[in-house]
C-alpha positions as CSV (number, residue, x, y, z in Angstrom):
1,M,-163.0,-30.6,-151.1
2,I,-162.0,-28.9,-147.6
3,R,-162.5,-30.4,-144.6
4,R,-163.2,-28.7,-141.9
5,G,-163.0,-29.8,-138.3
6,V,-159.5,-31.3,-138.4
7,T,-157.7,-30.2,-135.0
8,H,-154.9,-31.2,-132.7
9,C,-152.8,-33.5,-134.9
10,L,-149.8,-31.6,-133.4
11,T,-150.2,-33.8,-130.5
12,L,-148.5,-36.7,-132.7
13,I,-145.2,-34.6,-132.4
14,V,-145.5,-33.9,-128.3
15,F,-146.5,-37.9,-128.4
16,A,-143.1,-38.7,-130.3
17,L,-140.9,-36.6,-127.9
18,A,-142.3,-37.8,-124.8
19,A,-141.9,-41.7,-125.5
20,S,-138.7,-40.8,-126.7
21,A,-137.5,-39.1,-123.6
22,A,-138.7,-42.4,-121.9
23,T,-136.5,-44.6,-123.9
24,R,-133.8,-43.0,-125.5
25,P,-132.8,-39.6,-123.5
26,A,-129.8,-38.4,-125.7
27,E,-131.5,-39.1,-129.0
28,A,-134.7,-37.2,-127.4
29,Q,-132.5,-34.4,-126.5
30,T,-131.4,-34.1,-130.0
31,L,-134.8,-34.2,-131.6
32,A,-136.1,-31.8,-129.5
33,A,-133.3,-29.6,-129.9
34,I,-133.7,-30.0,-133.9
35,L,-137.2,-29.4,-133.5
36,A,-136.9,-26.1,-131.4
37,G,-134.3,-24.7,-133.9
38,Q,-131.6,-25.2,-131.7
39,P,-129.1,-28.3,-133.1
40,Q,-126.5,-27.2,-130.4
41,A,-128.7,-27.1,-127.2
42,R,-127.6,-28.7,-123.9
43,G,-124.3,-29.7,-125.8
44,V,-126.1,-32.2,-128.2
45,Q,-124.5,-32.6,-131.4
46,A,-126.9,-32.7,-134.0
47,P,-126.1,-34.9,-137.3
48,G,-125.8,-33.1,-140.4
49,P,-128.4,-32.5,-142.7
50,T,-129.2,-35.1,-145.4
51,A,-130.2,-32.1,-147.9
52,P,-129.4,-28.3,-148.1
53,A,-132.5,-26.0,-147.0
54,G,-134.7,-25.3,-150.2
55,D,-134.0,-29.0,-151.7
56,A,-135.5,-30.6,-149.1
57,L,-139.3,-31.5,-147.9
58,F,-141.1,-27.9,-147.8
59,G,-137.7,-26.2,-148.0
60,T,-136.3,-27.2,-144.4
61,L,-133.3,-28.8,-143.3
62,E,-133.3,-32.5,-142.6
63,F,-131.8,-34.6,-140.2
64,T,-132.0,-38.4,-140.5
65,G,-132.4,-41.0,-137.7
66,S,-132.6,-44.7,-138.3
67,S,-134.2,-45.6,-135.1
68,L,-138.0,-45.6,-134.8
69,Q,-138.3,-45.8,-131.0
70,A,-139.4,-42.5,-130.7
71,L,-142.8,-43.2,-132.9
72,P,-144.3,-46.0,-131.0
73,Q,-147.8,-45.2,-132.8
74,W,-146.0,-45.8,-136.2
75,R,-144.1,-49.0,-135.2
76,R,-147.4,-50.5,-133.9
77,I,-148.7,-49.9,-137.5
78,L,-145.7,-51.5,-138.8
79,D,-145.9,-54.5,-136.8
80,G,-149.5,-55.2,-137.4
81,M,-149.0,-54.5,-141.3
82,A,-147.1,-57.6,-141.8
83,Q,-150.2,-59.9,-141.4
84,E,-152.6,-56.8,-142.9
85,S,-150.7,-56.7,-145.9
86,S,-150.9,-60.3,-146.4
87,D,-154.7,-60.3,-146.6
88,M,-154.6,-57.4,-148.7
89,V,-152.6,-59.3,-151.2
90,K,-154.7,-62.5,-151.2
91,C,-157.9,-60.1,-151.5
92,T,-156.6,-58.5,-154.5
93,A,-155.8,-61.6,-156.2
94,D,-158.9,-63.5,-155.0
95,S,-162.2,-62.1,-154.3
96,A,-163.1,-65.3,-152.3
97,K,-160.3,-64.4,-150.0
98,C,-162.0,-60.6,-149.0
99,T,-163.0,-61.3,-145.7
100,S,-164.4,-57.9,-144.5
101,P,-166.2,-55.1,-146.4
102,A,-162.6,-53.1,-146.1
103,L,-160.9,-55.6,-147.7
104,R,-163.2,-56.0,-150.4
105,S,-163.2,-52.0,-150.9
106,W,-159.6,-52.3,-150.9
107,R,-159.6,-54.7,-153.7
108,E,-161.6,-52.5,-155.8
109,L,-159.3,-49.8,-155.6
110,Q,-156.2,-52.0,-156.4
111,L,-157.9,-53.4,-159.6
112,Q,-159.1,-49.7,-160.4
113,A,-155.7,-48.3,-159.9
114,Q,-153.1,-51.0,-160.9
115,S,-152.9,-50.5,-164.8
116,Q,-153.0,-46.7,-164.5
117,G,-149.8,-44.6,-165.0
118,R,-148.1,-43.4,-162.0
119,M,-149.8,-39.8,-161.7
120,D,-153.2,-41.3,-162.3
121,K,-152.4,-43.7,-159.4
122,L,-151.4,-41.2,-157.1
123,H,-154.7,-39.0,-158.0
124,I,-157.0,-42.2,-157.7
125,I,-155.8,-43.1,-154.2
126,N,-155.7,-39.5,-153.0
127,Q,-159.6,-38.9,-154.0
128,F,-160.6,-42.6,-153.0
129,F,-159.2,-42.1,-149.2
130,N,-160.4,-38.3,-149.1
131,R,-164.0,-39.7,-149.4
132,W,-164.1,-41.0,-145.8
133,P,-165.4,-38.4,-143.4
134,Y,-163.1,-37.0,-140.6
135,K,-163.1,-38.1,-136.9
136,S,-161.2,-37.4,-134.5
137,D,-159.3,-40.0,-132.4
138,A,-161.5,-39.4,-129.5
139,E,-164.6,-39.9,-131.9
140,A,-163.4,-42.7,-133.7
141,F,-161.4,-44.6,-131.1
142,G,-162.3,-43.0,-127.6
143,R,-158.6,-42.3,-127.1
144,R,-156.5,-38.7,-127.4
145,E,-154.0,-40.2,-130.0
146,Y,-154.3,-43.3,-132.2
147,W,-153.0,-44.2,-135.5
148,A,-154.8,-46.6,-137.6
149,S,-154.1,-49.1,-140.0
150,P,-155.5,-49.1,-143.5
151,T,-158.5,-51.4,-142.9
152,T,-159.2,-49.7,-139.6
153,F,-159.5,-46.5,-141.0
154,M,-161.7,-48.0,-144.0
155,S,-164.0,-49.2,-141.1
156,R,-164.0,-46.2,-138.6
157,S,-162.7,-43.5,-140.4
158,G,-160.1,-41.0,-138.6
159,D,-158.0,-38.1,-138.3
160,C,-155.1,-36.6,-140.5
161,E,-152.5,-39.0,-140.1
162,D,-155.0,-42.2,-140.5
163,Y,-155.5,-40.7,-144.6
164,A,-151.7,-40.8,-144.8
165,I,-151.0,-44.1,-143.5
166,A,-153.9,-45.7,-145.9
167,K,-152.3,-43.8,-148.6
168,Y,-148.9,-45.2,-148.0
169,F,-149.5,-48.4,-147.6
170,A,-152.0,-48.6,-151.1
171,L,-149.1,-47.2,-152.9
172,R,-146.8,-49.6,-151.5
173,Q,-148.8,-52.3,-152.9
174,L,-149.3,-50.5,-156.1
175,G,-145.3,-50.8,-156.6
176,F,-144.3,-47.6,-155.1
177,D,-140.9,-48.0,-153.1
178,K,-140.9,-47.2,-149.4
179,E,-137.9,-44.6,-150.4
180,E,-140.5,-42.4,-152.1
181,L,-143.0,-42.3,-149.7
182,R,-143.0,-40.3,-146.4
183,I,-145.6,-39.4,-143.8
184,V,-145.0,-36.2,-142.6
185,V,-146.2,-34.6,-139.6
186,L,-146.4,-30.8,-139.9
187,Y,-148.0,-27.3,-138.4
188,D,-150.3,-25.4,-140.2
189,R,-149.7,-21.7,-139.9
190,I,-153.1,-20.9,-141.8
191,R,-155.4,-22.9,-139.4
192,N,-153.0,-23.0,-136.7
193,V,-153.0,-26.8,-136.1
194,G,-151.0,-29.6,-136.6
195,H,-151.7,-31.9,-139.5
196,A,-150.2,-34.9,-141.3
197,V,-149.6,-35.4,-145.2
198,L,-148.2,-38.0,-147.3
199,A,-145.5,-36.8,-149.5
200,V,-144.4,-38.8,-152.8
201,Y,-140.7,-38.3,-154.1
202,D,-141.2,-37.8,-158.0
203,G,-137.8,-37.4,-159.6
204,D,-136.7,-34.0,-158.9
205,D,-140.0,-33.1,-156.9
206,I,-141.8,-33.9,-154.0
207,L,-145.8,-34.4,-154.4
208,I,-148.3,-33.8,-151.8
209,L,-151.3,-35.9,-151.0
210,D,-153.4,-34.0,-148.3
211,S,-156.4,-35.1,-147.0
212,L,-158.0,-31.7,-147.3
213,S,-157.7,-31.5,-150.8
214,N,-158.1,-33.6,-154.2
215,F,-155.7,-31.3,-155.8
216,I,-151.9,-33.0,-155.8
217,T,-149.2,-30.4,-156.6
218,T,-145.6,-29.6,-155.3
219,H,-144.4,-29.2,-151.8
220,T,-143.2,-25.7,-152.6
221,R,-146.9,-24.2,-153.1
222,Y,-147.5,-25.0,-149.5
223,R,-145.7,-22.2,-147.8
224,H,-148.1,-22.5,-144.8
225,Y,-146.9,-26.0,-143.7
226,I,-143.9,-26.2,-141.5
227,P,-142.9,-30.1,-141.3
228,Q,-141.9,-31.5,-138.0
229,Y,-140.9,-34.8,-138.5
230,S,-141.6,-37.4,-141.4
231,M,-140.9,-41.2,-141.5
232,N,-141.1,-44.5,-143.9
233,E,-141.0,-48.1,-142.7
234,T,-137.2,-47.5,-141.9
235,T,-136.2,-44.1,-141.4
236,R,-137.7,-40.9,-139.6
237,W,-136.5,-37.4,-140.5
238,A,-136.3,-34.3,-138.3
239,H,-137.0,-31.1,-140.0
240,V,-135.8,-27.5,-139.2
241,D,-137.3,-24.4,-140.7
242,Q,-136.1,-21.4,-138.5
243,S,-137.2,-18.7,-141.0
244,R,-141.1,-20.1,-140.1
245,A,-141.1,-20.8,-136.5
246,I,-144.1,-22.6,-134.7
247,P,-145.9,-20.4,-132.3
248,Q,-145.2,-21.8,-128.6
249,T,-149.0,-21.2,-127.9
250,A,-150.0,-23.8,-130.5
251,L,-147.7,-26.2,-129.0
252,R,-149.2,-25.5,-125.6
253,A,-152.6,-26.0,-127.0
254,A,-151.8,-29.0,-128.3
255,D,-150.6,-30.9,-125.1
256,N,-153.8,-29.9,-123.3
């Protein structure tokens, strides 16, 4: 199932860098240099990669950061999920605790998936959320950029990162560890736009749950995806792939 009209998720990259520059200048220089493929830019010493090229996500070099300060939208989601996750768990256990249509849908999804095997869980979650129609942030929330929590997404729909966020927390409630999951902000070379997906670490492989398709496959099949940064609840990663640079025109367009 291909979803046309997915545009401008690359603004997430610009937003994160802008926020970082306002709060942690040195860290922002490091991340900006890494994303530009220039780890030594402006005399900033980049941290060592966490995995060699080819082994990491989409074959890139990864640089780890323990601070989420550069990702204010993600931090807002995490802050709100303390209460939302509690409501989800209570609703799943007792239908009388389901106080909204979104929570009732969440309960049905969890009950359907919880007794299934690992791969079946992934397929059920991916297909379930991919049924929601794509909406830009301007259309759904009247804002240029807004990351939605799972129940907000299920109530109003959303764009690329909102699908990934909903899938992330659905799998977390199904028992997946945070170290197995990452939301990935990337550049799609075919469509010349920014995009976001969910990466699931499965043994020696990394599987991709994409809002553009119900098909789940290894990250190595996605040669047109260039990850910029990824994150879970405690960690963020910058990614470098100097062999597949992002056109500067695409970066400028995303910032307009």
